[in-house]
N, CA, C and O atoms as CSV, one atom per row, in Angstrom:
chain,resi,resn,atom,element,x,y,z
A,1,MET,N,N,0.562,-4.425,-67.330
A,1,MET,CA,C,-0.687,-5.031,-66.962
A,1,MET,C,C,-1.548,-3.969,-66.284
A,1,MET,O,O,-1.090,-3.252,-65.395
A,2,ALA,N,N,-2.769,-3.885,-66.711
A,2,ALA,CA,C,-3.679,-2.890,-66.166
A,2,ALA,C,C,-4.200,-3.347,-64.806
A,2,ALA,O,O,-4.532,-4.512,-64.584
A,3,ARG,N,N,-4.251,-2.385,-63.930
A,3,ARG,CA,C,-4.768,-2.683,-62.598
A,3,ARG,C,C,-6.261,-2.437,-62.569
A,3,ARG,O,O,-6.746,-1.428,-63.080
A,4,THR,N,N,-6.983,-3.363,-61.971
A,4,THR,CA,C,-8.423,-3.169,-61.836
A,4,THR,C,C,-8.731,-2.877,-60.385
A,4,THR,O,O,-8.156,-3.485,-59.482
A,5,HIS,N,N,-9.615,-1.971,-60.171
A,5,HIS,CA,C,-10.049,-1.617,-58.820
A,5,HIS,C,C,-11.477,-2.090,-58.650
A,5,HIS,O,O,-12.352,-1.802,-59.466
A,6,SER,N,N,-11.685,-2.806,-57.597
A,6,SER,CA,C,-13.060,-3.217,-57.332
A,6,SER,C,C,-13.640,-2.259,-56.301
A,6,SER,O,O,-13.033,-1.996,-55.262
A,7,ALA,N,N,-14.783,-1.762,-56.597
A,7,ALA,CA,C,-15.451,-0.845,-55.676
A,7,ALA,C,C,-16.124,-1.663,-54.578
A,7,ALA,O,O,-16.833,-2.633,-54.846
A,8,LYS,N,N,-15.885,-1.252,-53.351
A,8,LYS,CA,C,-16.538,-1.926,-52.236
A,8,LYS,C,C,-17.946,-1.383,-52.101
A,8,LYS,O,O,-18.174,-0.174,-52.130
A,9,THR,N,N,-18.872,-2.292,-51.956
A,9,THR,CA,C,-20.247,-1.884,-51.740
A,9,THR,C,C,-20.496,-1.854,-50.251
A,9,THR,O,O,-20.291,-2.849,-49.555
A,10,VAL,N,N,-20.938,-0.710,-49.767
A,10,VAL,CA,C,-21.217,-0.557,-48.350
A,10,VAL,C,C,-22.724,-0.448,-48.188
A,10,VAL,O,O,-23.378,0.409,-48.783
A,11,ALA,N,N,-23.239,-1.318,-47.389
A,11,ALA,CA,C,-24.684,-1.294,-47.147
A,11,ALA,C,C,-25.048,-0.022,-46.403
A,11,ALA,O,O,-24.325,0.389,-45.495
A,12,PRO,N,N,-26.143,0.601,-46.766
A,12,PRO,CA,C,-26.536,1.810,-46.059
A,12,PRO,C,C,-26.847,1.510,-44.590
A,12,PRO,O,O,-27.424,0.475,-44.259
A,13,THR,N,N,-26.460,2.419,-43.745
A,13,THR,CA,C,-26.710,2.263,-42.319
A,13,THR,C,C,-28.104,2.785,-42.011
A,13,THR,O,O,-28.427,3.925,-42.348
A,14,PRO,N,N,-28.924,1.972,-41.380
A,14,PRO,CA,C,-30.269,2.458,-41.063
A,14,PRO,C,C,-30.194,3.599,-40.049
A,14,PRO,O,O,-29.378,3.578,-39.128
A,15,LEU,N,N,-31.044,4.574,-40.234
A,15,LEU,CA,C,-31.107,5.672,-39.282
A,15,LEU,C,C,-31.858,5.191,-38.057
A,15,LEU,O,O,-32.787,4.388,-38.147
A,16,ARG,N,N,-31.441,5.692,-36.926
A,16,ARG,CA,C,-32.045,5.240,-35.675
A,16,ARG,C,C,-32.584,6.446,-34.933
A,16,ARG,O,O,-31.896,7.457,-34.793
A,17,ARG,N,N,-33.781,6.344,-34.472
A,17,ARG,CA,C,-34.401,7.371,-33.658
A,17,ARG,C,C,-34.924,6.697,-32.394
A,17,ARG,O,O,-35.538,5.632,-32.452
A,18,GLU,N,N,-34.680,7.321,-31.274
A,18,GLU,CA,C,-35.224,6.811,-30.022
A,18,GLU,C,C,-36.164,7.845,-29.468
A,18,GLU,O,O,-35.834,9.029,-29.407
A,19,PHE,N,N,-37.332,7.404,-29.065
A,19,PHE,CA,C,-38.292,8.324,-28.474
A,19,PHE,C,C,-39.247,7.544,-27.594
A,19,PHE,O,O,-39.405,6.331,-27.736
A,20,GLU,N,N,-39.876,8.261,-26.688
A,20,GLU,CA,C,-40.857,7.630,-25.815
A,20,GLU,C,C,-42.227,7.731,-26.453
A,20,GLU,O,O,-42.549,8.710,-27.126
A,21,ALA,N,N,-43.019,6.709,-26.232
A,21,ALA,CA,C,-44.358,6.679,-26.800
A,21,ALA,C,C,-45.293,6.001,-25.818
A,21,ALA,O,O,-44.867,5.302,-24.899
A,22,VAL,N,N,-46.576,6.225,-26.038
A,22,VAL,CA,C,-47.619,5.578,-25.248
A,22,VAL,C,C,-48.414,4.698,-26.194
A,22,VAL,O,O,-48.716,5.095,-27.320
A,23,TYR,N,N,-48.749,3.513,-25.736
A,23,TYR,CA,C,-49.559,2.588,-26.523
A,23,TYR,C,C,-51.005,2.728,-26.073
A,23,TYR,O,O,-51.341,2.425,-24.928
A,24,GLU,N,N,-51.863,3.194,-26.988
A,24,GLU,CA,C,-53.278,3.405,-26.677
A,24,GLU,C,C,-54.127,2.948,-27.848
A,24,GLU,O,O,-53.858,3.311,-28.994
A,25,ASN,N,N,-55.133,2.167,-27.571
A,25,ASN,CA,C,-56.071,1.735,-28.623
A,25,ASN,C,C,-55.348,1.159,-29.839
A,25,ASN,O,O,-55.675,1.482,-30.981
A,26,ASN,N,N,-54.375,0.316,-29.581
A,26,ASN,CA,C,-53.627,-0.371,-30.643
A,26,ASN,C,C,-52.786,0.574,-31.505
A,26,ASN,O,O,-52.467,0.245,-32.647
A,27,VAL,N,N,-52.423,1.750,-30.967
A,27,VAL,CA,C,-51.612,2.728,-31.697
A,27,VAL,C,C,-50.488,3.209,-30.784
A,27,VAL,O,O,-50.717,3.522,-29.615
A,28,LEU,N,N,-49.256,3.266,-31.335
A,28,LEU,CA,C,-48.141,3.868,-30.607
A,28,LEU,C,C,-48.164,5.371,-30.884
A,28,LEU,O,O,-48.113,5.786,-32.042
A,29,ARG,N,N,-48.238,6.184,-29.838
A,29,ARG,CA,C,-48.297,7.633,-29.990
A,29,ARG,C,C,-47.063,8.236,-29.328
A,29,ARG,O,O,-46.906,8.141,-28.111
A,30,PRO,N,N,-46.165,8.871,-30.137
A,30,PRO,CA,C,-44.992,9.516,-29.541
A,30,PRO,C,C,-45.414,10.605,-28.557
A,30,PRO,O,O,-46.419,11.286,-28.764
A,31,LEU,N,N,-44.639,10.762,-27.487
A,31,LEU,CA,C,-44.947,11.782,-26.492
A,31,LEU,C,C,-44.461,13.165,-26.918
A,31,LEU,O,O,-44.848,14.170,-26.321
A,32,ALA,N,N,-43.623,13.218,-27.938
A,32,ALA,CA,C,-43.108,14.488,-28.475
A,32,ALA,C,C,-42.910,14.300,-29.973
A,32,ALA,O,O,-42.834,13.167,-30.449
A,33,PRO,N,N,-42.826,15.410,-30.729
A,33,PRO,CA,C,-42.574,15.271,-32.164
A,33,PRO,C,C,-41.272,14.504,-32.419
A,33,PRO,O,O,-40.293,14.666,-31.691
A,34,VAL,N,N,-41.275,13.679,-33.446
A,34,VAL,CA,C,-40.087,12.915,-33.809
A,34,VAL,C,C,-39.414,13.660,-34.964
A,34,VAL,O,O,-39.970,13.716,-36.061
A,35,PRO,N,N,-38.220,14.236,-34.735
A,35,PRO,CA,C,-37.587,15.040,-35.779
A,35,PRO,C,C,-37.106,14.194,-36.954
A,35,PRO,O,O,-36.744,13.028,-36.795
A,36,ASP,N,N,-37.112,14.808,-38.134
A,36,ASP,CA,C,-36.576,14.204,-39.365
A,36,ASP,C,C,-37.213,12.863,-39.706
A,36,ASP,O,O,-36.529,11.954,-40.175
A,37,LEU,N,N,-38.491,12.736,-39.480
A,37,LEU,CA,C,-39.176,11.494,-39.802
A,37,LEU,C,C,-40.339,11.837,-40.722
A,37,LEU,O,O,-41.303,12.479,-40.303
A,38,PRO,N,N,-40.243,11.403,-41.987
A,38,PRO,CA,C,-41.302,11.743,-42.939
A,38,PRO,C,C,-42.634,11.097,-42.555
A,38,PRO,O,O,-42.676,10.016,-41.968
A,39,GLU,N,N,-43.706,11.781,-42.899
A,39,GLU,CA,C,-45.040,11.244,-42.661
A,39,GLU,C,C,-45.239,9.954,-43.447
A,39,GLU,O,O,-44.720,9.815,-44.554
A,40,HIS,N,N,-45.978,9.023,-42.887
A,40,HIS,CA,C,-46.405,7.765,-43.517
A,40,HIS,C,C,-45.252,6.827,-43.863
A,40,HIS,O,O,-45.424,5.925,-44.683
A,41,ILE,N,N,-44.091,7.016,-43.262
A,41,ILE,CA,C,-42.958,6.118,-43.519
A,41,ILE,C,C,-43.177,4.827,-42.733
A,41,ILE,O,O,-43.679,4.853,-41.609
A,42,ARG,N,N,-42.793,3.692,-43.337
A,42,ARG,CA,C,-42.857,2.412,-42.626
A,42,ARG,C,C,-41.623,2.298,-41.748
A,42,ARG,O,O,-40.520,2.657,-42.161
A,43,LEU,N,N,-41.815,1.797,-40.537
A,43,LEU,CA,C,-40.735,1.676,-39.569
A,43,LEU,C,C,-40.682,0.270,-39.005
A,43,LEU,O,O,-41.679,-0.452,-39.003
A,44,ARG,N,N,-39.528,-0.103,-38.536
A,44,ARG,CA,C,-39.394,-1.318,-37.737
A,44,ARG,C,C,-39.265,-0.841,-36.297
A,44,ARG,O,O,-38.406,-0.013,-35.994
A,45,VAL,N,N,-40.094,-1.345,-35.425
A,45,VAL,CA,C,-40.161,-0.855,-34.054
A,45,VAL,C,C,-39.680,-1.939,-33.096
A,45,VAL,O,O,-40.087,-3.097,-33.189
A,46,THR,N,N,-38.815,-1.546,-32.182
A,46,THR,CA,C,-38.400,-2.408,-31.079
A,46,THR,C,C,-38.940,-1.783,-29.814
A,46,THR,O,O,-38.745,-0.589,-29.584
A,47,VAL,N,N,-39.610,-2.556,-28.996
A,47,VAL,CA,C,-40.259,-2.022,-27.799
A,47,VAL,C,C,-39.481,-2.462,-26.565
A,47,VAL,O,O,-39.222,-3.649,-26.364
A,48,ASP,N,N,-39.115,-1.481,-25.742
A,48,ASP,CA,C,-38.518,-1.752,-24.435
A,48,ASP,C,C,-39.609,-1.543,-23.400
A,48,ASP,O,O,-39.998,-0.408,-23.123
A,49,LEU,N,N,-40.102,-2.631,-22.828
A,49,LEU,CA,C,-41.160,-2.527,-21.830
A,49,LEU,C,C,-40.576,-2.072,-20.497
A,49,LEU,O,O,-39.494,-2.512,-20.108
A,50,PRO,N,N,-41.291,-1.192,-19.797
A,50,PRO,CA,C,-40.800,-0.797,-18.473
A,50,PRO,C,C,-40.893,-1.983,-17.525
A,50,PRO,O,O,-41.754,-2.851,-17.668
A,51,GLU,N,N,-39.992,-2.000,-16.560
A,51,GLU,CA,C,-40.050,-3.089,-15.572
A,51,GLU,C,C,-41.317,-2.932,-14.753
A,51,GLU,O,O,-41.673,-1.835,-14.322
A,52,ARG,N,N,-41.984,-4.049,-14.551
A,52,ARG,CA,C,-43.211,-3.990,-13.768
A,52,ARG,C,C,-42.866,-4.094,-12.290
A,52,ARG,O,O,-41.876,-4.714,-11.901
A,53,GLU,N,N,-43.688,-3.486,-11.502
A,53,GLU,CA,C,-43.538,-3.572,-10.056
A,53,GLU,C,C,-43.888,-4.998,-9.622
A,53,GLU,O,O,-44.884,-5.555,-10.082
A,54,PRO,N,N,-43.082,-5.588,-8.747
A,54,PRO,CA,C,-43.438,-6.932,-8.284
A,54,PRO,C,C,-44.721,-6.893,-7.459
A,54,PRO,O,O,-44.978,-5.935,-6.731
A,55,SER,N,N,-45.498,-7.921,-7.582
A,55,SER,CA,C,-46.743,-8.015,-6.815
A,55,SER,C,C,-46.396,-8.292,-5.354
A,55,SER,O,O,-45.278,-8.713,-5.057
A,56,PRO,N,N,-47.328,-8.064,-4.450
A,56,PRO,CA,C,-47.080,-8.411,-3.038
A,56,PRO,C,C,-46.691,-9.879,-2.868
A,56,PRO,O,O,-45.848,-10.201,-2.030
A,57,ALA,N,N,-47.295,-10.766,-3.651
A,57,ALA,CA,C,-46.946,-12.195,-3.562
A,57,ALA,C,C,-45.509,-12.423,-4.027
A,57,ALA,O,O,-44.784,-13.218,-3.430
A,58,ASP,N,N,-45.088,-11.720,-5.105
A,58,ASP,CA,C,-43.696,-11.827,-5.576
A,58,ASP,C,C,-42.731,-11.353,-4.493
A,58,ASP,O,O,-41.716,-11.997,-4.231
A,59,ARG,N,N,-43.058,-10.215,-3.863
A,59,ARG,CA,C,-42.190,-9.679,-2.810
A,59,ARG,C,C,-42.083,-10.664,-1.646
A,59,ARG,O,O,-40.994,-10.911,-1.128
A,60,GLU,N,N,-43.206,-11.213,-1.247
A,60,GLU,CA,C,-43.206,-12.173,-0.127
A,60,GLU,C,C,-42.368,-13.399,-0.468
A,60,GLU,O,O,-41.629,-13.904,0.377
A,61,ALA,N,N,-42.480,-13.879,-1.702
A,61,ALA,CA,C,-41.694,-15.046,-2.125
A,61,ALA,C,C,-40.202,-14.722,-2.128
A,61,ALA,O,O,-39.382,-15.549,-1.728
A,62,ARG,N,N,-39.851,-13.517,-2.581
A,62,ARG,CA,C,-38.433,-13.118,-2.577
A,62,ARG,C,C,-37.895,-13.007,-1.162
A,62,ARG,O,O,-36.786,-13.454,-0.870
A,63,ILE,N,N,-38.691,-12.407,-0.286
A,63,ILE,CA,C,-38.266,-12.261,1.112
A,63,ILE,C,C,-38.094,-13.626,1.761
A,63,ILE,O,O,-37.120,-13.851,2.479
A,64,ALA,N,N,-39.024,-14.535,1.518
A,64,ALA,CA,C,-38.925,-15.887,2.085
A,64,ALA,C,C,-37.658,-16.581,1.580
A,64,ALA,O,O,-36.971,-17.252,2.350
A,65,GLU,N,N,-37.349,-16.423,0.299
A,65,GLU,CA,C,-36.142,-17.040,-0.260
A,65,GLU,C,C,-34.890,-16.415,0.353
A,65,GLU,O,O,-33.943,-17.134,0.672
A,66,LEU,N,N,-34.866,-15.103,0.524
A,66,LEU,CA,C,-33.711,-14.446,1.149
A,66,LEU,C,C,-33.541,-14.890,2.600
A,66,LEU,O,O,-32.421,-15.106,3.062
A,67,GLU,N,N,-34.649,-15.023,3.310
A,67,GLU,CA,C,-34.564,-15.504,4.696
A,67,GLU,C,C,-34.026,-16.923,4.753
A,67,GLU,O,O,-33.221,-17.253,5.624
A,68,ARG,N,N,-34.472,-17.769,3.821
A,68,ARG,CA,C,-33.982,-19.150,3.773
A,68,ARG,C,C,-32.480,-19.167,3.501
A,68,ARG,O,O,-31.734,-19.901,4.149
A,69,LEU,N,N,-32.035,-18.344,2.529
A,69,LEU,CA,C,-30.612,-18.285,2.201
A,69,LEU,C,C,-29.796,-17.722,3.362
A,69,LEU,O,O,-28.688,-18.188,3.625
A,70,ALA,N,N,-30.342,-16.721,4.057
A,70,ALA,CA,C,-29.639,-16.148,5.210
A,70,ALA,C,C,-29.485,-17.193,6.310
A,70,ALA,O,O,-28.424,-17.301,6.926
A,71,ASP,N,N,-30.540,-17.959,6.554
A,71,ASP,CA,C,-30.453,-19.027,7.567
A,71,ASP,C,C,-29.410,-20.065,7.171
A,71,ASP,O,O,-28.619,-20.520,7.998
A,72,GLU,N,N,-29.423,-20.428,5.901
A,72,GLU,CA,C,-28.459,-21.419,5.408
A,72,GLU,C,C,-27.029,-20.892,5.552
A,72,GLU,O,O,-26.132,-21.624,5.972
A,73,LEU,N,N,-26.826,-19.642,5.206
A,73,LEU,CA,C,-25.506,-19.031,5.327
A,73,LEU,C,C,-25.085,-18.950,6.788
A,73,LEU,O,O,-23.941,-19.250,7.130
A,74,ASN,N,N,-26.009,-18.546,7.640
A,74,ASN,CA,C,-25.706,-18.432,9.065
A,74,ASN,C,C,-25.303,-19.776,9.660
A,74,ASN,O,O,-24.430,-19.841,10.525
A,75,ASP,N,N,-25.943,-20.852,9.194
A,75,ASP,CA,C,-25.596,-22.187,9.675
A,75,ASP,C,C,-24.178,-22.582,9.253
A,75,ASP,O,O,-23.507,-23.335,9.960
A,76,MET,N,N,-23.725,-22.083,8.115
A,76,MET,CA,C,-22.400,-22.460,7.599
A,76,MET,C,C,-21.280,-21.593,8.176
A,76,MET,O,O,-20.123,-22.014,8.190
A,77,MET,N,N,-21.609,-20.381,8.656
A,77,MET,CA,C,-20.583,-19.425,9.082
A,77,MET,C,C,-20.287,-19.560,10.573
A,77,MET,O,O,-21.189,-19.776,11.382
A,78,THR,N,N,-19.020,-19.428,10.917
A,78,THR,CA,C,-18.617,-19.385,12.327
A,78,THR,C,C,-18.550,-17.914,12.750
A,78,THR,O,O,-18.618,-17.015,11.911
A,79,ASP,N,N,-18.415,-17.681,14.050
A,79,ASP,CA,C,-18.258,-16.311,14.546
A,79,ASP,C,C,-17.014,-15.663,13.940
A,79,ASP,O,O,-17.012,-14.471,13.633
A,80,GLU,N,N,-15.959,-16.460,13.773
A,80,GLU,CA,C,-14.723,-15.939,13.188
A,80,GLU,C,C,-14.940,-15.529,11.721
A,80,GLU,O,O,-14.392,-14.527,11.261
A,81,ASP,N,N,-15.742,-16.313,11.003
A,81,ASP,CA,C,-16.051,-15.965,9.612
A,81,ASP,C,C,-16.765,-14.610,9.543
A,81,ASP,O,O,-16.420,-13.751,8.731
A,82,TRP,N,N,-17.769,-14.439,10.415
A,82,TRP,CA,C,-18.510,-13.171,10.432
A,82,TRP,C,C,-17.598,-12.021,10.806
A,82,TRP,O,O,-17.681,-10.941,10.222
A,83,GLU,N,N,-16.739,-12.246,11.767
A,83,GLU,CA,C,-15.809,-11.187,12.192
A,83,GLU,C,C,-14.871,-10.797,11.056
A,83,GLU,O,O,-14.583,-9.615,10.867
A,84,ALA,N,N,-14.389,-11.788,10.295
A,84,ALA,CA,C,-13.509,-11.513,9.161
A,84,ALA,C,C,-14.223,-10.679,8.091
A,84,ALA,O,O,-13.589,-9.892,7.389
A,85,ILE,N,N,-15.510,-10.851,7.973
A,85,ILE,CA,C,-16.292,-10.085,6.994
A,85,ILE,C,C,-16.610,-8.691,7.529
A,85,ILE,O,O,-16.496,-7.704,6.802
A,86,LEU,N,N,-17.008,-8.610,8.796
A,86,LEU,CA,C,-17.515,-7.352,9.332
A,86,LEU,C,C,-16.433,-6.377,9.775
A,86,LEU,O,O,-16.634,-5.166,9.675
A,87,GLU,N,N,-15.302,-6.855,10.256
A,87,GLU,CA,C,-14.285,-5.948,10.791
A,87,GLU,C,C,-13.752,-4.956,9.746
A,87,GLU,O,O,-13.618,-3.776,10.069
A,88,PRO,N,N,-13.447,-5.370,8.528
A,88,PRO,CA,C,-13.004,-4.360,7.542
A,88,PRO,C,C,-14.067,-3.284,7.296
A,88,PRO,O,O,-13.727,-2.123,7.067
A,89,ARG,N,N,-15.346,-3.659,7.341
A,89,ARG,CA,C,-16.429,-2.669,7.155
A,89,ARG,C,C,-16.461,-1.695,8.330
A,89,ARG,O,O,-16.687,-0.499,8.147
A,90,ARG,N,N,-16.234,-2.212,9.531
A,90,ARG,CA,C,-16.201,-1.333,10.712
A,90,ARG,C,C,-15.044,-0.345,10.604
A,90,ARG,O,O,-15.198,0.835,10.918
A,91,GLN,N,N,-13.881,-0.832,10.158
A,91,GLN,CA,C,-12.721,0.047,10.001
A,91,GLN,C,C,-13.003,1.116,8.941
A,91,GLN,O,O,-12.659,2.285,9.118
A,92,GLN,N,N,-13.624,0.708,7.854
A,92,GLN,CA,C,-13.974,1.658,6.799
A,92,GLN,C,C,-14.936,2.718,7.339
A,92,GLN,O,O,-14.767,3.905,7.064
A,93,ARG,N,N,-15.930,2.298,8.096
A,93,ARG,CA,C,-16.904,3.232,8.666
A,93,ARG,C,C,-16.225,4.227,9.598
A,93,ARG,O,O,-16.521,5.421,9.554
A,94,ARG,N,N,-15.302,3.736,10.453
A,94,ARG,CA,C,-14.579,4.634,11.372
A,94,ARG,C,C,-13.762,5.649,10.590
A,94,ARG,O,O,-13.710,6.821,10.964
A,95,CYS,N,N,-13.124,5.214,9.510
A,95,CYS,CA,C,-12.327,6.104,8.675
A,95,CYS,C,C,-13.212,7.170,8.040
A,95,CYS,O,O,-12.865,8.351,8.045
A,96,LEU,N,N,-14.344,6.761,7.496
A,96,LEU,CA,C,-15.272,7.709,6.878
A,96,LEU,C,C,-15.830,8.685,7.907
A,96,LEU,O,O,-16.008,9.868,7.618
A,97,ASP,N,N,-16.107,8.183,9.112
A,97,ASP,CA,C,-16.603,9.070,10.173
A,97,ASP,C,C,-15.565,10.122,10.546
A,97,ASP,O,O,-15.924,11.261,10.844
A,98,ARG,N,N,-14.285,9.760,10.533
A,98,ARG,CA,C,-13.241,10.744,10.832
A,98,ARG,C,C,-13.137,11.772,9.707
A,98,ARG,O,O,-12.901,12.951,9.969
A,99,LEU,N,N,-13.309,11.338,8.469
A,99,LEU,CA,C,-13.225,12.255,7.335
A,99,LEU,C,C,-14.416,13.203,7.279
A,99,LEU,O,O,-14.277,14.356,6.869
A,100,ASN,N,N,-15.574,12.725,7.686
A,100,ASN,CA,C,-16.792,13.523,7.636
A,100,ASN,C,C,-17.532,13.407,8.964
A,100,ASN,O,O,-18.500,12.654,9.074
A,101,PRO,N,N,-17.077,14.154,9.979
A,101,PRO,CA,C,-17.671,13.988,11.308
A,101,PRO,C,C,-19.126,14.458,11.395
A,101,PRO,O,O,-19.803,14.137,12.373
A,102,ASN,N,N,-19.625,15.196,10.420
A,102,ASN,CA,C,-21.002,15.699,10.463
A,102,ASN,C,C,-22.036,14.711,9.917
A,102,ASN,O,O,-23.228,15.016,9.901
A,103,SER,N,N,-21.595,13.534,9.470
A,103,SER,CA,C,-22.566,12.594,8.890
A,103,SER,C,C,-23.247,11.780,9.946
A,103,SER,O,O,-24.091,10.942,9.630
């Protein structure tokens, strides 16, 4: 009986290039030449937007929420709870201070 071999078809892997660009006047302009990219080629573009700086109002809202959570936590914690949390940090700090007395 003759054996038949089926050839596996492997989809071509798209080439990937990462580069920084500036968006100006409805055009993406690379900040440096993009190597191995033919002129006038169609591309699929994924844009990673930089994180925006929070506004002063955003910062104030975050601080207010953190203060509220800190108050809530403080109401739930006993002195013994705080001591159980803080004492290992104090021991770690003393150990680090002995290892690096110039800090």
